[in-house]
N, C-alpha and C positions, 0 to 999 in steps of 0.2 A: 749869812742865808744864802736863798737862794731868785734866782732872776725870774720871777712870775709873767709870764704870756699873757693881757686879760683880750681878749679878743672876742668884742661884739657883731654880734652874728649880723642885728638889725639894720634894712634898710631905712632906717625914719631916722631921723634928726633929732624929735622929739619922744625917743624911742624909750618905754619901758626896761625895756631889755638894759640900754647902755647903761640906768642910770644905775639898774639896779648891778651892774655891774661893779660902776663906778664905785658906787655903796661900798659892795665888797672887796674893790680895793683900799679898801684907808685901813680897813680889818687886816688883809695879809701887808699891807704896806707895815699897820703898828706893831707886828710879829716881828718883822723885822724884814723882810722881801724886798728885793727892788720891782716894781708889780709897774711893767710896760704894758698902756692899755695900743688897744687898736682896734678901732674901729673902719669892720670893713667895706661902708658905705663910701669912706671916705677915698679909698680906693677906685680908681680912672675905672668908669665902665666901661668906655674900649678895650681900656687893659683886661678887665676880669672876662667879658663876652667877646671879646678876639682871644682872647689864648695867649697874652703877648709875654712869653715867658722871658722874656728881656725887657721888655718896661720900667722902669728904675723901680716904681713903688709894688711891681709883685716883687720884685728881684728884694730889695727893705723888706716889703715883710717876710720870705723864706728865708733871711738872713734872720728874720727876729727870732723866726719859730726856732732858728740850728740854735742860738744865745738863748734859749729858754731853759732850766730846769726843767720849769712846771708850765704847764696852757689852761687857764679856766676857758672855757667855749660858752658861750654864751648865745641866743638862739631866738629869737618867737619862734612857735610854732605855725603854722600853717600848713592848713590839708595834712594834718598830722605828722607830721616831716617839720623839719629841717627851715630854716628860711634860705630861698636859692644862689642865695647875694653869696652866703655860710659857705653853699657847695660850691661858688665858680671860684673860691677861691681858694678851699680842701682841692679842689681841683686841680688848681696851675699849683703845689705845692711836691716836690717831690713824694713817694708814696712812699717812705720810711719817712717825714718828716720828726716825725714822736715819735723813732729808736730812743729808749730811753731816758723818755720822759712819763711826769707823770699826772696825770690831767683831769680837773674838774668837768663835766660837762652839765650846764643847764640849762631850762627854758621856762618860758614864758608862754602865757596863754589862759582864753574866755574862757575855759574849760576844761572841768576836769578828763573830759573825754580822750585830752591832748595828750594825758600824763604819760603812757608808754610810751611817745615818743623818743621817748633819749634812750630808752630801752634797746627798742626799731628803728628807733632811723639813727640815728646820728651816736651811740655807743659801737656797734658795729662800722662805720669807718672812720674814727679814731684808734681799733684796734687793728682798723685794717692796716693803717697806716706806721701801726709798729708804736700805738703809747706801753712801755713799762707796766705803766699802775692807770689803771681809768678808775679811779675811786667813788663813791656812790653819789649819783650826779639828785638831782634836784627839780622838782619842776614850781614851779608857781603862780596860783594864778594872777590875775591883770587886776581884780577886786582888791587884790591882799596891799597895792603896791599905789600911792597914796602921792603921787608931785604936789611938790607946795606951791607958792603964787614965787618963790622966791627959787624956784630952779633944784629943792634939795627932797630928798625918796623918804616918805616916810611906810614903813616896811610893818604890815600889820603882826600882833604878837608871834603869834604861834609859829605866822611863816618865818619870821625874824630868830626865831628861836631853834624853826629848822634846819635856819641859811646858817645860823650860827655854828651850830654842828659839824655841816658838811663844808663849810670851811674849815674849819677847824682839822678835822678830820684831814683835806687838804694840807693843809699848813703841814700838820705832822709828816705824813708818809712822805712830803717832800725832803723830809730828816732821814729818810729810812732807806730811796732809793739809791739805786750806785747811780752814777749815770756814765753812761754808756758814750761811747763815739759814732755819730753819725758817719752810718754805710754812704759812702761816695765821693 
């Protein structure tokens, strides 16, 4: 099947966003995809904030994007937009790093007031980076994500059903999207 890069744009080590992505990674892997997780917070801050294109962690992240057939991008919503750490990474990738790729945007947040952050903040950036197909994204309220004592994640039933649908649509789209050579 496809190689999927699953990118968490959360700056927090105990992030619900990251846990949600890893939870969804399991579904994609069960469908036969090779899933590669990337937590942007693990990239050294000096490389991100110093715009060090040659830093080994930035080079590796760029290569991960290049090798992926599809990309899941998850972010907590801060001030009605995606996280700064995610922006810092996206700014360091080649302009058309998503050319030929199917992309699934996901966001988490504390208020339904941020639901449009996917369509008004994240989706335009992903599209400008050349995404071949950006499937329907999904916003999940923090209250629908419960971290258990063992670190596992429980997703409220209605949110779990919606997430299953968007992940399955993404998975199906991976099979239909022609892979284009990345310009460069």
